[in-house]
N, C-alpha and C positions, 0 to 999 in steps of 0.2 A: 588770241584766238584762230582754229585754222579755218581754211574756205570752206571745210565744211559747215563749222560751227557756224561760219557768220550767215551762210547762206538758208542755214536749219532757221535760227532764231528771226532772220529775215520775214521767210516764209511763214514764220508763225507770228510774227505781227503782223503780216498784210491778212492770217484766214483771222485772225483774234480783230483784228477792226471791221472785217467784214460782221462778224457773228455778233459785235459788239453793239452795230448799228441797228441789224434785223433785231436781237434782242437781248443781248448782254452774254455775259459768262466767257467773254474770250479770255482771260485769266485761266482758265481750265486747260488753254491752250500753250500760251506761252509762259506762264508757271511751271509746268513740269519740263518744260521743254530747257529751263534754267537750268532746274533740278541734277535734270539726266547728265547737264554739260560741268558738273560737280560746283554750281554757285551757293554758296550758302542760303538758306531758306528766305533769313532777312533783307540781305541782299537782292535776292532774288524779288521779292517781294515790294521791295522799294522801286528796284530799279524796273522793273515791269510797270508799277504804277504809272511814273515819271515818263516810260515810254509810250505807254498808252494813252496819254492827255490829248497829243495833238488827231489822232487817230478818231478817239470822241469828239473832236471840235469839228474831223471833215466829216464824221458823218450826222451831226449836228444840223453843218451848213448846207450837204446833200438833201434835208428834211426840212430846206426853211419854207417851201410853199407850206406846207401842215402847218408851221407854228404859227402863220399867220392870224390873228384876232386871237391868240391865246397871250398875249403881254400880259396883263393883269394877274393871269394866274401863274405864269412863269415867276412874276415882281412875288408872288405871293411864296410862292413855294422853294423860290433859291434860297430863298433865309433858310428854311428847314435843312435842306441838305448843304447849305456850309457850314450850318453848325453841326449836322450829323457827323460829315467829313469829317470834321476838325475833330472832333470828340475821337471818333475812330481810327484816323491818324494817332493818335495821343496812345489811345489803349494798343496798337500795334508795339509803339517804340516802348512804353513804360510797364506792361500788365503783363505776366506770362501765357502762355499761347495756349495752354492746354484748357483754362476756365471757357474761353470764347468760344475756343474751337469745340467745346461741347456741345452748343445751343445752335453753330453753324448748319447743321444737319435738320436739325429743328424748323429753321425757317428757311431751308430751301423748299422741303418737303409741304409747311404750311403755304407758301408762296404759289406752287405747282397744285395743290389743293383748291388755293381760292382762284388761280386760273382755269380750272378746268369748270367749276361753278357759278365763277366770275356771271357770265349772262343771267345765271337765273337768280343770281344775289344781288345783280345791279336792276333786274329787271322789282323783284322787292322792292330796293332801297329806292329807287325812284319812283315807284308807286306812293311810298309812304310819303317822299318829299313834295309829291305832286301835291297829296291832300295838305300838307302842310306850305305849299306857295312854291314848290320846286328848291333841287339844290341850286345852291350860290356858287358864280362862274367857275369861285376856285375848288369847290367840290364842296362835300361833306365836312361838318366841323374836324374829326377824328383824320380828316386825310392830312393834315400838316404834321403832327406828331407822327404820324404813321413814317410818311417819307423821313421825318427825319431820323428815325429807326433803322429806315433803309439804308440814310445819309453815312453811320454810324458803324453800320455792318460794311460797306463800300468802302470806308476808310480804310479798315480794317485790313479786306484781304478783295472782296470786290467779284467773286466769282457769283454768278446770281442775282446780284445785285438790280439787273435787268427784268427778272421774272420778279422779284416782289414789288418792286415800282408798278408795272405794267398791273399786276393782281390790285395791287391798291387804285392806282388812277381807274381801271376798269370796274371798279367796286363803287367807288365813292367820288366820280367824276363824270358828269354826263357828256358824253363826246364818241366818237367813232375810234377803230382801234388803231387804225395810224395815225390818226393826230394825237393820241397815250404817245406812239412810239415817238414821235417827235419830240415830246415833251419828255418823256424817258431820255433821249440821247442828253438833252439839255439839263436836267438835274444829276445825268452820270458825269456828266462834262464837269458841272460845277463841284461833285465830291470828289473826283479823280482829282482837279482841277487845285483845292484847297487841301488835299492830303498831299499830294506832288510839294506845295510849297514850304510845308512842313518838314517832310524829308528831304529835300535838296539842303533845309536850316540846318538839321539836326542829327541828319542819318546818312550810310555810305552810300551813295550814289555809281553805281557801275554805268558813267557815263557812255562806255564804247556799245555795252548792250542795250541803253536807254536809246541809244540814238539806230539801234539797226530796228529797234524794235516800234520807235515811231516812224523811221522811213514806210516798214510796211505798212503800221498801219491807219496813216492817212489815205495809201492809196483803199486799203480793205474799206472806211470809211464811205468812198466814194462806189466801191461794188456795190457795198450791205445797202447803200441809199437806194441803189437800182433796184435792188434784188428787194428788199425790204416791201418797198412802196407797191408793188407790184403781186405781192400774195393776196390773195381773199381774205376775210377775219376767219375763219375756219381754220382754215392754211397756218396763219401767223399763230391763229392760238395754240397749233399743235406741234409746231415748231417751239415755239415757247415753253411746252410741257416736254417735249424729247429732251431738248436743251437743261433745264430744269433736274429732269430727274438723272439726265449725265451725271448734274455736278454732283448730286445726289448720292449717285453712284460711285463717285472720285472720294468725296469724304468718307464715307462708311467705308468702303474696299481699301481707299488709300491711305 
């Protein structure tokens, strides 16, 4: 790699770590960067996933204050993310990409729509739940399988995984948006972590690329935690929508 490529990948990792912590979809920066430098798509995807794991951990640590009191919820939903991430990683390695790629834009569009309509939908869900005695701590019954489904997508590619998770948590779990963001970071860490284990075991990881992305994303995770928690709910929701629409445009046009 040239000095320019090293610097570009490092900066892309920093930007991805920041965006992943605030909302997700940092892969939309690192993945195209690697492709532009001639890295084969599967190798780029695998190396990118492995490299972003430390950054996701950094972001989760940066949001540790908002994680307080969420242990029961995280324990329950962690299993969904672990299972989903494992399945998604297996799909990337064993299935042709065309079939799954066809549904990715649909999932992103659905996630963006749910984020936009989230406050209205969540009020209705909360009202119905209140009539039945309130939602459980871990959320509505459908939240676990929905998180597992987001994990499958995240293990396969990962871009806009955060958008989907924020939509699921915002509608199905009673809590504020910043605490949902903290939960999203932990669940994304689990998905990326289990997928990385699969990739390291059976796929071709470019460790130089993964190391550069990891170094940048660790710093970006801390930057994202500082920026993200200062955003008002309406602004954070707007950021999620913009990132989601960017991801959708990337898949449709690209």
